[in-house]
C-alpha positions as CSV (number, residue, x, y, z in Angstrom):
1,X,-78.1,-60.3,-61.8
2,X,-81.0,-62.1,-60.2
3,X,-81.2,-59.2,-57.5
4,X,-81.1,-56.9,-60.4
5,X,-83.7,-58.4,-62.7
6,X,-86.1,-58.6,-59.4
7,X,-85.8,-55.0,-58.9
8,X,-86.3,-53.8,-62.4
9,X,-89.4,-56.2,-62.9
10,X,-90.7,-54.8,-59.3
11,X,-90.3,-51.1,-60.4
12,X,-91.9,-51.9,-63.8
13,X,-94.9,-53.7,-62.1
14,X,-95.3,-50.7,-59.6
15,X,-94.9,-47.8,-62.4
16,X,-97.6,-50.0,-64.6
17,X,-100.0,-50.4,-61.8
18,X,-100.0,-46.6,-60.8
19,X,-100.6,-45.8,-64.4
20,X,-103.2,-48.8,-64.8
21,X,-101.2,-50.1,-67.5
22,X,-100.6,-54.0,-68.5
23,X,-97.0,-55.2,-69.0
24,X,-94.8,-58.4,-69.9
25,X,-91.4,-58.9,-69.6
26,X,-89.1,-61.1,-71.4
27,X,-85.4,-61.1,-70.8
28,X,-83.2,-61.9,-73.7
29,X,-79.5,-62.3,-73.7
30,X,-78.6,-62.8,-77.4
31,X,-75.2,-63.1,-78.8
32,X,-74.0,-65.2,-82.1
33,X,-72.1,-68.4,-81.1
34,X,-68.4,-68.3,-81.2
35,X,-67.1,-71.0,-83.5
36,X,-63.4,-71.9,-83.3
37,X,-61.6,-71.6,-86.7
38,X,-59.6,-74.7,-87.3
39,X,-56.4,-73.1,-87.8
40,X,-56.7,-70.7,-84.7
41,X,-57.7,-73.9,-82.7
42,X,-54.5,-75.4,-83.8
43,X,-52.3,-72.7,-82.7
44,X,-54.0,-72.9,-79.2
45,X,-53.3,-76.5,-79.0
46,X,-49.6,-75.8,-80.3
47,X,-49.2,-73.2,-77.8
48,X,-50.5,-75.5,-74.9
49,X,-48.5,-78.3,-75.8
50,X,-45.2,-75.9,-75.8
51,X,-46.1,-74.7,-72.3
52,X,-46.7,-78.0,-71.2
53,X,-50.3,-77.2,-70.3
54,X,-53.3,-79.4,-70.4
55,X,-56.2,-79.1,-72.8
56,X,-59.5,-80.0,-71.6
57,X,-61.8,-80.0,-74.8
58,X,-65.1,-78.9,-73.2
59,X,-68.6,-81.0,-74.2
60,X,-70.6,-78.0,-74.4
61,X,-70.0,-74.4,-75.5
62,X,-68.8,-71.6,-72.9
63,X,-71.5,-69.3,-71.5
64,X,-69.0,-66.5,-71.7
65,X,-68.7,-65.6,-75.3
66,X,-71.0,-62.6,-75.3
67,X,-69.3,-60.0,-77.6
68,X,-66.7,-62.7,-79.1
69,X,-69.0,-64.3,-81.0
70,X,-69.9,-60.9,-83.0
71,X,-65.9,-60.8,-83.8
72,X,-66.0,-64.4,-85.1
73,X,-68.6,-63.6,-87.8
74,X,-65.9,-61.3,-89.1
75,X,-62.5,-62.7,-88.6
76,X,-61.2,-66.0,-87.8
77,X,-61.1,-66.7,-83.9
78,X,-60.7,-69.2,-81.3
79,X,-61.8,-69.1,-77.9
80,X,-59.9,-70.8,-74.7
81,X,-60.1,-70.3,-71.2
82,X,-57.4,-70.3,-68.8
83,X,-59.3,-72.4,-65.8
84,X,-59.2,-71.2,-62.3
85,X,-59.8,-74.4,-60.8
86,X,-62.8,-76.7,-60.0
87,X,-63.5,-75.0,-57.0
88,X,-63.7,-71.4,-58.2
89,X,-66.9,-69.8,-59.1
90,X,-67.7,-69.4,-62.8
91,X,-66.7,-66.5,-64.4
92,X,-69.2,-63.9,-64.4
93,X,-70.5,-65.4,-61.5
94,X,-71.3,-62.6,-58.6
95,X,-68.5,-64.5,-56.3
96,X,-65.9,-65.2,-59.0
97,X,-62.4,-63.5,-58.0
98,X,-60.0,-63.6,-60.5
99,X,-56.9,-65.7,-59.4
100,X,-53.6,-63.5,-60.1
101,X,-51.9,-66.9,-60.5
102,X,-53.2,-67.6,-63.5
103,X,-51.7,-64.2,-65.3
104,X,-48.5,-65.9,-66.0
105,X,-50.3,-68.7,-68.0
106,X,-52.4,-66.3,-70.1
107,X,-48.9,-64.5,-71.0
108,X,-47.0,-67.4,-71.9
109,X,-49.9,-68.8,-74.3
110,X,-50.3,-65.4,-75.9
111,X,-46.7,-65.1,-76.2
112,X,-46.3,-68.4,-77.8
113,X,-49.3,-67.6,-80.2
114,X,-47.8,-64.6,-81.5
115,X,-44.4,-66.1,-81.6
116,X,-45.8,-68.7,-83.7
117,X,-47.8,-66.6,-86.2
118,X,-44.6,-64.7,-86.7
119,X,-42.4,-67.5,-87.6
């Protein structure tokens, strides 16, 4: 992303200089915060317990909430991450490579959540 923003800034600067224009760039990444609904969060904890998975509550919000925050403005939601290990680059990092081995964990979590809701 840094490479892309640098290219954009350089191009804007060149065009503005060519046309004798002043410019000011400001980068903004706005999306509303995703706040976990208590009931939905309880369902996540219940599914993790049923699947013998460890829950690690984060001290700070995920940075990858993006559009999910828009959903949570209208619907009850809760967000969780599967975790790809401490040696893995963060989600959305240029070097991140989704580890296929965690697909089964996601399937088990969502299966449990769905089955518990349908009880």
